[in-house]
Structures are given as structure tokens and as C-alpha cells.
PLY file of the C-alpha trace (Angstrom):
ply
format ascii 1.0
element vertex 258
property float x
property float y
property float z
element edge 257
property int vertex1
property int vertex2
end_header
-20.63 -24.33 -2.17
-23.28 -21.91 -0.98
-21.21 -20.79 2.01
-18.19 -19.63 0.02
-16.61 -16.36 1.18
-16.88 -13.55 -1.34
-13.68 -11.65 -2.16
-12.18 -9.12 -4.57
-8.62 -8.36 -5.70
-7.30 -4.80 -5.97
-3.74 -4.62 -7.39
-2.23 -2.36 -10.04
0.25 -4.99 -11.26
-1.49 -7.12 -13.88
0.88 -10.04 -13.43
0.38 -10.11 -9.63
-3.37 -9.66 -10.02
-3.68 -12.53 -12.50
-1.40 -14.78 -10.48
-3.36 -14.19 -7.28
-6.62 -14.89 -9.16
-5.14 -18.14 -10.45
-3.77 -19.47 -7.15
-6.94 -18.54 -5.24
-8.89 -20.63 -7.74
-6.48 -23.51 -7.34
-5.75 -23.52 -3.61
-8.64 -21.69 -1.92
-11.94 -23.32 -2.97
-13.68 -21.65 -0.02
-13.36 -18.27 -1.77
-15.58 -16.82 -4.50
-13.90 -14.02 -6.50
-16.43 -11.33 -7.41
-14.05 -9.19 -9.44
-10.67 -7.49 -9.76
-9.54 -3.85 -9.95
-6.33 -2.29 -11.29
-6.20 0.98 -9.35
-7.57 2.88 -6.37
-10.58 4.35 -8.21
-11.64 0.99 -9.66
-11.08 -0.66 -6.28
-13.38 1.75 -4.46
-16.10 1.29 -7.08
-15.77 -2.52 -7.04
-15.85 -2.80 -3.24
-18.80 -0.42 -2.86
-20.74 -2.31 -5.53
-20.02 -5.88 -4.39
-19.34 -5.40 -0.65
-17.19 -8.55 -0.43
-16.40 -10.26 2.84
-12.68 -10.34 2.06
-10.48 -7.84 0.20
-7.04 -8.63 -1.23
-5.53 -5.16 -1.38
-2.27 -3.84 -2.79
-0.71 -1.10 -0.64
0.96 0.96 -3.37
-0.91 1.97 -6.53
-0.30 4.78 -9.03
-3.32 6.83 -7.94
-3.15 6.21 -4.19
-2.67 3.59 -1.48
-4.66 0.64 -0.25
-5.19 2.46 3.04
-6.84 5.32 1.16
-9.14 2.82 -0.56
-10.34 1.61 2.83
-10.90 5.17 4.04
-13.03 6.00 0.97
-15.31 2.95 0.73
-18.78 2.86 2.27
-18.40 1.45 5.82
-19.43 -2.20 6.29
-17.92 -5.37 7.80
-15.03 -6.87 5.85
-11.66 -8.53 6.35
-8.46 -7.37 4.60
-5.35 -9.18 3.39
-2.76 -6.70 2.16
-0.64 -7.71 -0.83
2.60 -5.78 -0.68
6.24 -5.26 -1.48
6.30 -2.42 1.06
9.23 -1.80 3.44
9.45 -3.72 6.70
8.45 -0.79 8.92
5.03 -0.65 7.29
4.72 -4.41 7.75
5.49 -4.03 11.47
2.68 -1.51 11.76
0.27 -3.85 9.96
1.24 -6.67 12.35
0.59 -4.47 15.37
-2.96 -3.84 14.13
-3.53 -7.60 13.74
-4.04 -7.30 9.98
-2.72 -9.89 7.59
-0.47 -9.40 4.59
1.18 -11.29 1.74
4.60 -10.29 0.42
5.28 -10.28 -3.29
6.24 -12.56 -4.93
3.31 -14.51 -3.53
3.78 -17.82 -1.74
0.93 -20.35 -1.90
1.42 -21.63 1.65
1.31 -18.07 3.02
-1.82 -17.41 0.96
-3.59 -20.46 2.35
-2.61 -19.53 5.92
-3.86 -15.94 5.50
-7.13 -17.10 3.95
-7.63 -19.65 6.71
-7.19 -16.95 9.36
-9.53 -14.55 7.55
-12.13 -17.30 7.08
-12.13 -18.08 10.78
-12.78 -14.43 11.62
-15.54 -14.13 9.03
-17.28 -17.36 10.00
-17.16 -16.39 13.68
-18.39 -12.87 12.90
-15.48 -11.26 14.76
-14.46 -8.80 12.06
-13.57 -5.53 13.74
-13.28 -2.07 12.28
-9.73 -0.74 11.98
-8.81 2.95 12.05
-6.68 3.07 8.91
-5.89 6.78 9.34
-4.05 5.90 12.55
-2.27 3.06 10.76
-1.05 5.43 8.03
0.26 7.86 10.65
2.01 5.00 12.42
3.72 3.89 9.19
4.79 7.44 8.33
6.13 7.98 11.85
8.20 4.80 11.71
9.65 5.71 8.33
10.48 9.23 9.53
12.11 8.26 12.81
14.13 5.14 11.96
17.53 6.04 10.52
18.25 2.41 9.61
15.49 2.33 7.01
15.31 -0.74 4.82
13.73 -1.53 1.49
11.97 -4.81 0.74
13.14 -6.09 -2.66
11.20 -9.02 -4.17
13.54 -11.37 -6.04
13.19 -14.75 -7.73
14.16 -16.42 -4.43
11.89 -14.43 -2.14
12.38 -11.08 -0.38
15.67 -9.34 0.41
15.69 -6.48 2.95
18.51 -4.02 2.33
19.55 -0.81 4.04
18.70 2.12 1.77
22.05 3.73 2.60
23.81 0.66 1.08
22.19 1.10 -2.36
24.70 2.76 -4.70
22.45 2.87 -7.76
19.52 1.13 -9.43
19.66 0.08 -13.07
16.59 -0.52 -15.25
16.55 -3.63 -17.43
13.22 -3.66 -19.26
10.59 -4.36 -16.56
13.19 -5.40 -13.99
15.51 -3.41 -11.73
19.05 -4.36 -10.71
20.25 -3.00 -7.37
24.00 -2.37 -7.04
24.95 -2.44 -3.35
27.95 -1.05 -1.47
29.24 -4.53 -0.53
29.56 -5.38 -4.23
26.41 -7.49 -4.29
23.63 -7.10 -6.89
19.95 -7.95 -6.59
17.42 -8.22 -9.42
13.84 -7.19 -8.64
10.72 -7.98 -10.65
9.51 -4.37 -10.20
10.40 -1.60 -12.64
12.66 1.31 -11.71
9.74 3.75 -11.62
8.30 1.89 -8.64
11.54 2.37 -6.71
11.79 6.03 -7.64
8.54 6.43 -5.64
9.94 4.57 -2.63
13.50 5.86 -2.33
14.21 9.28 -0.75
14.55 12.07 -3.30
15.35 14.57 -0.54
18.24 14.43 1.92
17.69 11.97 4.80
19.40 11.49 8.15
21.89 8.97 6.75
22.74 11.24 3.80
20.99 9.06 1.20
19.40 11.05 -1.60
18.44 9.49 -4.90
18.43 11.19 -8.28
17.00 9.89 -11.58
20.01 10.74 -13.74
18.70 8.83 -16.74
15.62 6.76 -17.63
17.71 3.67 -16.85
19.51 4.86 -13.71
18.53 5.96 -10.19
21.63 7.10 -8.29
22.33 7.51 -4.57
24.18 10.86 -4.52
25.93 9.85 -1.29
28.20 7.75 -3.55
28.86 10.50 -6.10
32.58 11.02 -6.78
32.59 13.48 -9.69
30.58 15.00 -12.50
32.00 15.23 -16.01
30.30 18.15 -17.73
31.89 17.54 -21.13
31.02 13.84 -21.38
27.84 14.28 -19.33
28.19 11.46 -16.83
28.37 10.92 -13.06
31.25 8.90 -11.67
30.44 6.98 -8.49
32.78 5.88 -5.72
32.75 2.29 -7.04
34.11 3.51 -10.38
30.83 3.19 -12.27
30.10 5.96 -14.80
26.39 6.80 -15.04
25.14 8.80 -18.05
23.09 11.85 -17.17
20.30 12.78 -19.58
20.49 16.25 -21.11
17.08 17.25 -19.75
18.10 16.22 -16.22
21.36 18.16 -16.06
19.82 21.40 -14.82
18.01 19.56 -12.00
21.26 17.90 -11.01
23.16 21.19 -10.95
20.45 22.78 -8.78
20.86 19.97 -6.26
24.65 20.35 -6.27
24.39 24.08 -5.63
0 1
1 2
2 3
3 4
4 5
5 6
6 7
7 8
8 9
9 10
10 11
11 12
12 13
13 14
14 15
15 16
16 17
17 18
18 19
19 20
20 21
21 22
22 23
23 24
24 25
25 26
26 27
27 28
28 29
29 30
30 31
31 32
32 33
33 34
34 35
35 36
36 37
37 38
38 39
39 40
40 41
41 42
42 43
43 44
44 45
45 46
46 47
47 48
48 49
49 50
50 51
51 52
52 53
53 54
54 55
55 56
56 57
57 58
58 59
59 60
60 61
61 62
62 63
63 64
64 65
65 66
66 67
67 68
68 69
69 70
70 71
71 72
72 73
73 74
74 75
75 76
76 77
77 78
78 79
79 80
80 81
81 82
82 83
83 84
84 85
85 86
86 87
87 88
88 89
89 90
90 91
91 92
92 93
93 94
94 95
95 96
96 97
97 98
98 99
99 100
100 101
101 102
102 103
103 104
104 105
105 106
106 107
107 108
108 109
109 110
110 111
111 112
112 113
113 114
114 115
115 116
116 117
117 118
118 119
119 120
120 121
121 122
122 123
123 124
124 125
125 126
126 127
127 128
128 129
129 130
130 131
131 132
132 133
133 134
134 135
135 136
136 137
137 138
138 139
139 140
140 141
141 142
142 143
143 144
144 145
145 146
146 147
147 148
148 149
149 150
150 151
151 152
152 153
153 154
154 155
155 156
156 157
157 158
158 159
159 160
160 161
161 162
162 163
163 164
164 165
165 166
166 167
167 168
168 169
169 170
170 171
171 172
172 173
173 174
174 175
175 176
176 177
177 178
178 179
179 180
180 181
181 182
182 183
183 184
184 185
185 186
186 187
187 188
188 189
189 190
190 191
191 192
192 193
193 194
194 195
195 196
196 197
197 198
198 199
199 200
200 201
201 202
202 203
203 204
204 205
205 206
206 207
207 208
208 209
209 210
210 211
211 212
212 213
213 214
214 215
215 216
216 217
217 218
218 219
219 220
220 221
221 222
222 223
223 224
224 225
225 226
226 227
227 228
228 229
229 230
230 231
231 232
232 233
233 234
234 235
235 236
236 237
237 238
238 239
239 240
240 241
241 242
242 243
243 244
244 245
245 246
246 247
247 248
248 249
249 250
250 251
251 252
252 253
253 254
254 255
255 256
256 257
């Protein structure tokens, strides 16, 4: 097919990157994948070199964001499909700017619909330039001003949106994270706990949620802290759970408490 649409994939999660590559090959024969990138730096280099018509772009990466990638590349006409597990306020902002997105874990029907929409724009030459700096400001403003902030948690069944203030603590289980919620419910996410440490507030917010990495396996919402046992070195939460606190993290915890 000589008229196939060229595309690239930029995503720091190897499993997501490989899965997207696989399902594009299976369900989107109109696309030609020119390459993949695992971080912001590689993504910028790949896009500048290949100048694809369509970019599948992760929002959150260790060395920056997908929005920063788009600000740094050499300007030319392209269409973007964001691939994200980002919170719903960011997704609202993306919708307002008429950009498309796929939520992790990826759904093949949603992929085909997004590709179909992008293909129509590309074939009709109606790709328009988007001011991504304004989009970033819009996302930050929404996250700063909405007290009822939620977190999008990808699970085996789809996506659960939970109020951050209802998260008591997060527990690492290898590459997965279990969320323990105030209503007694638990959710298991395919992302590791380090990813959520980046997303959850580490400073005091308007609803009093403040998270602290007490241990490599635990991220605790200090709003639910009941007591601290200095002798046994653990935090007791309001639900009765006792969370060990690592020796090297005790001084940081005590500074926060003061």
C-alpha cells in the first residue's frame, strides 16, 4: 500500500510500546510504523529524523512529558494520538483542544476509532497546529484549582477513577500497585508504585491529602495517619494497618511532622 500513513510510537513502558506495535500491525493496515522510542530524548530524535504523519505519544515519561516532546521537535504538519494513564482533568483539556487519546490499558476498538479519525484529517490535509504550551497551562490550572482531584488507575478490567483523598495507602507488589481505599475497597494497577509517587501530592493540598514514601513498598496518605511508633518504627493508620517506615526515611518523616 503506497498510500499508508507513516507513524511512530513514543512510550517509556516497554510492554505498552510492544503491545501498541503489535495491535497496530494487526488492526490498522493503513499505518506504516517507522520506529519506536522509549523516552523523551529518543522521541524527539526519532520524530525529527522521520517526520511521521502520525505520532502515538505517551504523556508521562521519566525524562519529561509528551507535551514537551511536541514543543521541542522541528515544526511540521503531523497528527497526535496521546497514549495515557493520566488523570481525568488532563484528558478534559485534551478533549477541549480536539486532540485524540487512548487510555491504558489499550482497547483495540478505541485504537481503530482514533486511527480512523486521524487518517481522515491527514487524508483531507486538515491537520492544524496546536499550541501545546497553552494546553500544559490548562492542565496545570485544572489540577491546581479542582479540590475533587481524581486519579486514573488502569486495572485488568479497564480504568477506575478514584478521589485522591480516598486513597489510604499504596502497596507495591513487584511491578504492580495495590490501592487501599477509605471505603475498604482495593484496586490493583499494572503500573509500579514509583509511577504513582510522581502523580500523587507530596505536599499538602486543599483536601489535606499528602503522600509520603515510608518504605520502598508503601506510599502513605498522611491524612489517615493515627500514630507513629518510634521503637518499632512503623506508622499506624486509621484503618488499623501498620506500615513499616524505613530507617533512612525516618528523619524526613519527623521533619514533616514538625
